[in-house]
C-alpha positions in Angstrom: 29.6 1.8 -5.5 28.0 5.1 -5.0 25.3 5.9 -2.5 21.8 5.3 -3.8 19.3 7.8 -2.7 15.7 7.1 -1.4 16.3 3.7 0.0 13.3 2.7 2.2 15.4 2.9 5.5 16.3 6.5 4.7 12.8 7.4 3.4 11.1 6.1 6.6 13.8 6.0 9.4 11.0 6.0 12.1 9.7 2.6 10.5 13.2 0.9 9.9 12.3 -1.9 12.4 9.0 -2.4 10.9 10.5 -2.4 7.4 13.0 -5.3 8.5 10.1 -7.2 10.2 7.7 -7.1 7.4 10.1 -8.0 4.8 10.4 -11.3 6.5 6.8 -11.8 7.8 4.6 -10.6 5.0 5.3 -11.7 1.5 3.2 -9.0 -0.3 5.4 -6.2 1.5 8.5 -7.9 0.7 7.5 -7.8 -3.0 6.7 -4.4 -2.9 9.8 -3.5 -1.2 12.0 -5.4 -3.7 9.9 -3.8 -6.6 10.7 -0.3 -5.0 14.3 -1.2 -4.7 14.6 -2.3 -8.4 12.5 1.1 -9.6 14.8 3.1 -7.3 18.2 1.6 -8.7 16.9 2.2 -12.0 16.2 5.8 -11.5 19.6 6.3 -9.8 21.4 4.4 -12.5 19.8 6.7 -15.0 20.5 10.0 -13.0 24.3 9.1 -12.7 24.3 8.1 -16.4 25.2 4.6 -15.9 22.0 3.5 -18.0 20.5 5.8 -20.6 16.8 6.3 -20.4 14.6 8.7 -22.1 13.0 11.5 -20.0 9.5 9.8 -20.5 10.8 6.4 -19.3 12.5 8.2 -16.3 9.3 10.0 -15.3 7.3 6.9 -15.6 9.8 5.1 -13.3 9.6 8.0 -10.9 5.9 8.1 -11.0 6.0 4.1 -10.2 8.3 4.7 -7.3 6.0 7.2 -5.8 2.9 4.7 -6.1 5.0 2.0 -4.5 6.1 4.4 -1.8 2.6 5.4 -0.9 1.6 1.8 -0.7 4.6 0.8 1.5 3.8 3.9 3.8 0.2 2.8 4.2 1.3 -0.8 5.3 4.1 0.7 7.5 1.3 2.9 9.2 -1.1 0.1 9.8 1.6 -2.4 11.1 2.9 0.2 13.9 
């Protein structure tokens, strides 16, 4: 399988340990991370033309990924 860009550990390399720790200790963070992962994969699959999405649908996913990323970053910043 090809490399999927924008994975959380790539987006926040300085928070890699915190991401791993929060995924196991904080259910809300784990849900956000999983949702981010699903949205990110859907975008990537559309970009490489595995799945076909309308331009509007792909843009909506990109907006959703940005909102999730912002929320995840806020939690990472508070955690350490």
